[in-house]
C-alpha positions in Angstrom: 95.8 109.0 116.5 96.2 112.8 117.1 98.0 115.3 119.3 96.7 116.1 122.7 95.0 119.3 123.7 96.8 121.6 126.1 93.6 122.2 128.0 93.6 118.7 129.3 95.0 117.9 132.8 96.7 114.6 133.7 94.8 112.4 136.2 97.1 109.5 136.3 100.2 108.2 134.4 101.4 104.6 134.1 104.5 103.2 132.4 103.5 99.7 131.4 105.8 97.0 129.9 104.8 98.3 126.5 104.1 102.1 126.6 103.4 105.2 128.6 99.7 105.5 129.4 98.0 108.6 130.6 94.4 109.3 131.6 93.6 113.0 131.1 90.6 115.1 131.7 89.5 117.8 129.2 86.8 120.3 130.2 84.8 119.7 126.9 85.7 116.2 125.9 85.8 114.4 129.2 88.3 111.8 130.2 90.9 110.9 127.6 93.2 108.0 126.9 96.7 109.1 125.8 99.4 106.6 124.8 103.0 107.7 124.3 101.8 111.3 124.1 99.3 110.5 121.4 95.6 111.1 122.0 93.7 107.8 121.4 90.1 108.6 122.3 88.0 110.8 124.6 84.6 110.2 126.3 83.1 112.6 123.8 84.1 110.3 120.9 81.3 107.7 120.7 81.1 108.5 117.0 84.4 106.7 116.5 83.2 103.5 118.1 79.9 103.6 116.3 81.7 103.9 113.0 83.9 100.9 113.8 80.9 98.6 114.3 78.1 99.9 112.1 79.2 98.2 108.8 78.5 94.9 110.5 74.8 95.7 110.0 75.3 94.5 106.4 76.1 91.0 107.6 72.6 90.6 109.1 73.5 88.2 112.0 77.1 87.6 113.1 78.3 84.9 115.5 81.9 85.7 116.4 83.7 89.0 116.0 87.3 89.8 117.0 88.4 93.4 117.9 92.1 93.8 117.3 93.2 96.5 119.8 90.5 98.8 121.2 91.7 98.3 124.8 89.6 101.1 126.0 86.5 99.0 125.5 84.5 101.5 123.6 84.3 99.4 120.4 83.4 96.3 122.4 80.6 98.2 124.1 79.1 99.4 120.8 79.2 95.9 119.4 77.5 94.4 122.4 74.9 97.2 122.3 74.2 96.6 118.6 73.6 92.9 119.4 71.3 93.7 122.3 69.3 96.4 120.4 69.1 94.6 117.0 69.2 90.9 117.9 72.3 90.1 115.8 72.8 86.7 117.3 76.3 87.5 118.5 77.9 84.5 120.2 81.2 86.0 121.3 82.9 89.4 121.0 86.7 88.9 121.6 88.8 92.0 122.3 92.6 91.4 122.0 95.0 93.9 123.3 98.6 93.4 124.3 98.6 95.8 127.2 96.3 94.9 130.1 97.1 98.3 131.8 95.1 100.1 129.1 92.1 98.0 129.9 92.5 98.4 133.6 92.8 102.2 133.4 89.9 102.4 130.9 87.7 100.4 133.2 88.5 102.7 136.1 88.4 106.1 134.3 86.6 105.7 130.9 83.3 104.1 131.9 81.6 106.7 129.7 83.0 104.8 126.8 83.3 101.2 127.9 80.4 101.0 130.4 80.3 97.4 131.8 81.4 95.8 128.5 84.4 94.0 130.0 82.1 92.1 132.3 79.4 91.2 129.7 78.8 87.4 129.4 79.3 87.6 125.6 82.6 89.4 125.9 86.0 87.9 126.1 89.2 89.9 126.8 92.4 88.4 125.6 95.7 90.0 126.7 98.1 89.1 124.0 99.4 89.6 120.5 96.7 90.3 117.9 98.8 89.0 115.1 99.2 85.6 116.8 95.4 85.6 117.5 94.3 86.0 113.9 96.8 83.4 112.8 95.4 80.8 115.1 91.6 81.6 114.8 89.4 81.0 111.8 85.8 81.2 110.6 85.2 84.6 112.2 82.2 86.6 111.0 83.9 90.0 111.6 87.3 91.5 112.4 87.5 95.1 113.6 91.0 96.5 113.3 91.6 99.3 115.8 95.4 99.5 115.7 98.1 101.4 113.9 98.4 101.2 110.2 102.1 102.1 110.4 104.8 99.3 110.2 105.8 97.8 113.6 109.2 96.5 112.3 112.1 98.6 111.1 112.9 98.5 107.4 109.3 97.6 106.5 107.1 99.8 104.4 103.5 100.6 105.3 102.4 98.8 102.2 104.3 95.6 103.0 103.1 95.7 106.6 99.5 96.1 105.6 99.7 93.5 102.8 101.0 90.9 105.3 98.5 91.9 108.0 95.4 91.9 105.7 96.3 88.5 104.3 96.3 87.1 107.8 93.0 88.9 108.6 91.4 87.5 105.5 92.5 84.0 106.6 90.7 84.4 109.9 87.4 85.3 108.3 84.6 83.3 106.8 84.0 83.8 103.1 81.8 86.9 103.1 83.0 87.9 106.5 83.7 91.6 107.2 86.7 93.6 108.0 86.3 97.2 109.3 89.3 99.4 110.1 90.3 102.8 111.1 92.5 104.5 108.5 93.5 108.1 108.9 92.2 111.6 109.1 90.5 113.4 106.2 93.0 116.3 105.9 95.1 116.3 102.7 98.3 115.8 104.8 99.0 114.5 108.2 100.1 117.4 110.4 102.8 115.5 112.3 104.3 113.4 109.5 103.5 115.3 106.3 102.3 112.1 104.7 99.4 112.6 102.4 96.0 111.0 103.0 96.0 109.9 99.3 99.2 107.9 99.9 97.9 106.3 103.1 94.6 105.3 101.5 96.4 104.0 98.4 98.5 101.7 100.6 95.4 100.4 102.4 93.5 99.7 99.2 96.5 97.9 97.7 96.7 95.7 100.8 93.0 94.9 100.6 92.2 94.6 96.9 93.2 90.9 96.5 91.4 89.7 99.6 88.3 91.9 100.0 85.5 93.4 98.0 82.5 95.7 98.3 84.3 98.5 100.1 82.4 101.0 102.1 84.2 104.2 103.3 82.9 106.4 106.1 84.2 109.8 107.1 83.0 110.6 110.6 83.7 113.7 112.7 85.4 112.8 116.0 85.0 115.7 118.5 88.3 115.6 120.4 90.3 115.0 117.1 88.8 118.2 115.7 88.4 116.6 112.3 86.6 113.8 110.5 88.3 110.4 110.5 88.3 107.8 107.7 87.0 104.2 108.3 87.0 101.5 105.6 85.0 98.2 105.5 85.1 95.3 103.1 83.8 91.7 102.7 86.3 88.8 102.4 86.2 87.4 98.9 
């Protein structure tokens, strides 16, 4: 997501089968999840998780929602809290993440974000490939995409990756079902890569335009990122 702050101190470091995971503590932002040297989220960043789930309000009730990624459990908790507080008739919230170490460490150190969401009776945690999951599950009311928007294979452009991915997401949703995804920062250019926000958002819209409609864009300040982040939601055609 963004670079880590030098004020943070490492609490624990784990090398999983997939990546390097660190839990850090920052004097202002609390415990933080860092993967491969990249800050994912801090305990201060509830605004991120609220932004990921709040567009589902437009659906009224929603029965089944899949969270792709989000292994720290913060999005899962916000979804469960929304159902509890607003009677959204949630049947099952399924969080799919390939790395169970992220979930284990988050449960131990990031309770300020995840609470007891992993143990909730309406929650299901799947350790596995999110792409395989959405190819084998249909009639979902909502999909929350909390993973990278960059290609996962060599020699594949971002636009190609997103087009293939969003076609699969659309196939997993009911007609009128909702996708909500994290996109990028709101600065004109990404500090690390130099890629423009305009280019990234153009690739995302190109991938979504044939499968989704009624787009809603949010720009929400995330404390430990030090900037606003872009979130995009749309209904399946």
